[in-house]
C-alpha positions as a printed Julia matrix, in Angstrom:
271×3 Matrix{Float64}:
 -51.84  -111.63  -139.06
 -51.47  -108.97  -142.06
 -51.31  -105.11  -140.76
 -54.5   -103.38  -142.03
 -54.99   -99.85  -142.28
 -58.74   -98.34  -142.15
 -58.65   -94.31  -143.81
 -61.23   -93.04  -142.82
 -61.98   -89.74  -145.4
 -60.23   -90.58  -148.82
 -60.2    -86.68  -150.43
 -57.2    -84.95  -151.52
 -55.28   -85.19  -148.19
 -56.09   -88.54  -147.78
 -56.02   -89.81  -151.5
 -51.93   -88.16  -151.27
 -51.07   -90.5   -148.18
 -53.03   -93.61  -149.48
 -50.98   -93.04  -152.96
 -47.9    -92.61  -150.65
 -48.01   -95.78  -149.22
 -48.49   -97.81  -152.11
 -46.05   -96.4   -154.0
 -43.23   -96.68  -151.08
 -45.0   -100.25  -150.97
 -45.5    -99.72  -147.47
 -48.53  -101.45  -147.42
 -50.36  -103.84  -150.08
 -53.91  -102.42  -151.56
 -55.25  -105.4   -149.77
 -54.38  -103.61  -146.75
 -55.82  -100.89  -147.01
 -59.74  -100.35  -146.48
 -61.07   -96.8   -147.27
 -64.22   -95.39  -145.53
 -65.66   -92.72  -148.08
 -69.05   -91.16  -148.01
 -68.48   -89.43  -151.86
 -68.74   -91.27  -154.49
 -66.87   -89.85  -156.98
 -63.9    -89.92  -154.56
 -64.29   -93.7   -153.27
 -64.61   -94.65  -156.94
 -61.03   -92.98  -157.03
 -59.51   -94.4   -154.05
 -60.89   -98.33  -155.53
 -58.92   -98.06  -158.36
 -55.87   -98.25  -156.53
 -56.97  -101.66  -155.71
 -57.84  -100.81  -152.14
 -61.07  -102.25  -150.54
 -63.45   -99.13  -150.58
 -66.57   -98.75  -148.66
 -69.43   -95.91  -148.06
 -69.51   -95.75  -144.24
 -67.64   -97.95  -141.38
 -70.92   -99.89  -140.96
 -69.9   -101.67  -144.24
 -66.37  -102.96  -142.87
 -66.14  -106.33  -142.38
 -67.05  -107.41  -138.74
 -63.94  -109.36  -138.35
 -61.86  -106.54  -139.14
 -59.06  -105.64  -136.54
 -57.02  -102.55  -138.07
 -53.8   -101.86  -136.6
 -54.27   -97.91  -137.73
 -57.3    -95.97  -138.82
 -56.19   -92.54  -139.98
 -59.03   -90.13  -139.67
 -58.8    -87.39  -142.74
 -62.39   -85.7   -142.67
 -63.24   -82.21  -142.08
 -62.45   -81.28  -138.06
 -66.35   -79.92  -138.08
 -67.25   -83.55  -138.95
 -65.24   -85.29  -136.9
 -67.22   -85.62  -133.82
 -70.14   -87.14  -135.99
 -67.83   -89.22  -137.56
 -66.05   -91.05  -135.24
 -68.41   -92.77  -132.99
 -68.41   -95.29  -135.69
 -65.63   -96.79  -135.24
 -65.31   -96.88  -131.36
 -66.07  -100.76  -131.51
 -62.07  -100.28  -132.68
 -60.86   -98.99  -129.94
 -59.61  -101.42  -127.88
 -57.07  -102.82  -130.45
 -56.53  -100.09  -132.7
 -53.87   -97.01  -133.18
 -56.14   -93.74  -134.4
 -54.3    -91.27  -135.84
 -55.65   -87.73  -136.26
 -54.44   -85.55  -139.37
 -57.7    -82.8   -138.75
 -56.41   -79.58  -137.18
 -57.36   -78.07  -133.95
 -59.16   -81.65  -133.43
 -57.47   -82.83  -129.55
 -56.52   -85.92  -127.69
 -59.31   -85.12  -125.36
 -61.48   -84.61  -127.65
 -61.08   -87.97  -129.4
 -60.75   -89.78  -125.91
 -64.47   -88.31  -125.12
 -66.24   -89.93  -128.21
 -63.6    -93.54  -128.45
 -62.78   -93.57  -124.54
 -60.33   -92.59  -122.81
 -58.47   -95.64  -122.87
 -57.91   -95.29  -127.16
 -54.56   -95.15  -128.67
 -54.12   -91.82  -130.26
 -51.34   -90.05  -132.37
 -52.44   -86.16  -132.94
 -50.4    -85.52  -136.35
 -50.27   -82.06  -137.97
 -48.88   -82.29  -141.7
 -48.5    -79.05  -144.1
 -49.43   -78.78  -147.7
 -46.85   -80.63  -148.9
 -47.6    -83.64  -147.68
 -49.4    -84.2   -151.23
 -46.2    -84.92  -153.22
 -44.74   -86.62  -150.63
 -42.31   -83.21  -149.55
 -44.7    -82.07  -145.91
 -43.54   -81.53  -142.58
 -45.43   -84.21  -140.13
 -45.57   -83.28  -136.52
 -46.88   -86.11  -133.95
 -47.81   -86.14  -130.52
 -49.2    -89.6   -128.98
 -50.69   -90.14  -126.12
 -49.88   -92.73  -123.27
 -51.51   -95.71  -124.62
 -50.26   -95.88  -127.79
 -47.18   -98.38  -127.99
 -43.57   -97.9   -129.23
 -44.06  -100.42  -132.35
 -47.46   -99.23  -132.97
 -45.61   -95.52  -132.9
 -42.94   -96.13  -135.05
 -45.58   -98.08  -137.4
 -47.55   -94.45  -137.78
 -44.1    -93.11  -138.47
 -43.37   -95.05  -141.03
 -46.73   -95.02  -143.11
 -46.36   -90.69  -142.17
 -42.43   -90.74  -143.66
 -44.25   -91.52  -147.24
 -45.85   -87.98  -147.22
 -42.26   -86.06  -145.71
 -40.6    -85.51  -142.52
 -41.48   -87.04  -139.81
 -41.3    -85.33  -136.12
 -42.69   -85.71  -132.56
 -43.09   -83.01  -129.58
 -44.09   -84.65  -125.84
 -46.06   -81.58  -125.05
 -49.53   -81.7   -126.7
 -49.94   -77.81  -126.37
 -46.54   -77.09  -128.73
 -48.94   -78.47  -131.82
 -50.15   -75.03  -131.47
 -46.77   -74.18  -132.04
 -46.54   -76.56  -134.82
 -49.31   -75.05  -136.3
 -48.13   -71.31  -136.67
 -44.58   -73.06  -137.84
 -44.73   -75.14  -140.72
 -48.58   -75.74  -140.68
 -49.3    -72.41  -141.97
 -45.83   -71.8   -142.76
 -46.36   -72.82  -146.94
 -48.31   -69.54  -147.12
 -45.43   -67.88  -145.69
 -43.27   -68.55  -147.91
 -45.88   -69.17  -150.83
 -46.36   -65.27  -150.11
 -42.5    -64.47  -150.15
 -42.78   -66.08  -153.89
 -45.84   -63.57  -154.39
 -43.24   -60.52  -153.5
 -40.32   -61.35  -154.71
 -42.12   -61.96  -158.33
 -43.69   -58.24  -157.85
 -40.29   -56.5   -156.98
 -38.91   -58.08  -160.31
 -41.33   -57.19  -161.63
 -41.16   -54.03  -160.56
 -37.05   -54.18  -162.07
 -38.22   -54.23  -164.88
 -38.9    -58.2   -165.96
 -41.98   -59.39  -167.19
 -44.7    -61.32  -164.73
 -43.25   -64.74  -166.31
 -39.57   -64.14  -165.78
 -39.78   -63.23  -162.53
 -41.96   -65.73  -161.11
 -39.95   -68.41  -162.6
 -37.04   -66.93  -161.0
 -38.69   -66.39  -157.76
 -40.26   -70.16  -157.38
 -37.4    -71.87  -158.17
 -35.02   -70.05  -155.92
 -37.37   -70.53  -153.65
 -37.51   -74.27  -154.41
 -33.38   -74.12  -154.62
 -32.64   -72.86  -152.23
 -34.59   -75.02  -149.87
 -33.5    -78.24  -151.07
 -29.43   -76.31  -150.67
 -30.35   -76.06  -147.3
 -31.79   -79.48  -146.87
 -29.21   -81.21  -148.91
 -26.07   -79.34  -146.96
 -24.61   -80.32  -143.98
 -23.79   -76.16  -143.45
 -26.39   -74.75  -141.43
 -28.41   -71.8   -143.34
 -26.51   -69.22  -141.78
 -23.19   -70.39  -143.15
 -25.25   -71.24  -146.42
 -26.0    -67.48  -146.66
 -22.87   -66.23  -145.72
 -21.25   -67.98  -148.58
 -23.63   -66.6   -151.2
 -23.13   -62.54  -149.44
 -19.85   -61.06  -150.7
 -18.52   -58.2   -148.82
 -19.98   -55.16  -150.37
 -21.93   -56.83  -152.76
 -25.02   -57.17  -154.41
 -26.8    -60.2   -151.3
 -24.44   -57.98  -149.43
 -27.02   -54.34  -150.16
 -30.2    -56.91  -150.03
 -29.59   -58.31  -146.98
 -28.6    -54.86  -145.31
 -31.96   -54.17  -146.15
 -33.86   -57.67  -144.93
 -31.78   -58.14  -141.66
 -31.42   -54.18  -140.85
 -32.58   -53.88  -137.22
 -33.71   -58.01  -137.28
 -36.7    -56.51  -139.93
 -37.77   -60.06  -141.23
 -36.81   -61.98  -138.23
 -38.88   -59.72  -136.18
 -42.06   -59.58  -138.28
 -41.67   -63.73  -138.95
 -41.99   -63.68  -135.39
 -45.0    -61.57  -134.98
 -46.32   -63.63  -137.93
 -46.2    -66.99  -136.29
 -46.93   -65.72  -132.7
 -50.3    -64.27  -134.86
 -50.85   -67.58  -135.8
 -49.88   -69.07  -132.9
 -52.38   -67.36  -130.72
 -55.09   -68.47  -133.33
 -54.3    -71.75  -133.02
 -54.45   -71.61  -129.26
 -57.96   -70.11  -129.72
 -59.2    -72.3   -131.99
 -58.37   -74.64  -129.43
 -60.21   -73.58  -127.12
 -63.38   -73.37  -129.44
């Protein structure tokens, strides 16, 4: 039997993941069933050749998907999930919703349901994301590997074996793109203050962050080694790093920021 996947919700993240599966050849259009109540979003999905319906009741009675990936907003999850309980015996459910715990899924689908909780970040929309997973004991190794292959079309994938660590993941990689965007904003403003036009300063800041990240990802050297390679003794980089690294200023600031995000993630999980 050919593996099939149900994608519940086809907004920006869901559609990006769908395109990733198809573009990579991981799935063929006929293997994917999209459930999306919004007409425009459903029609957009249908242009890719997948089966697109408005509600769970319209899915074929004999359908037995291997995976049901739920990409709806957290606040509507409780209203959406009960309609998929009929698939719970055989399917692995995958959540990309922030703050929705495995226990929440089990309450709505049954406590023996196979569930994988994921935390993607926004670069997943262009296949450059960081996605971290946690699975409950009912997920088999082969199904976990299949889900990993699906997720890898959107970026890098790692796993944690303690669900509480998802809050730390949220604080580092889930919220992390915003930290980097703000760094680009700050570096741009610093360039303007140094006399550059805003357009040039913005380009320099963005491309420098992009290039440095790509080099760090491609290099066998650690970020520490790469930093040292750029830093000539008593040179311009050394002068700047004296400001950023003096008293561990930047490191302490980032640690404080991640701690704040981590604590907020914990609080939201209790709501």
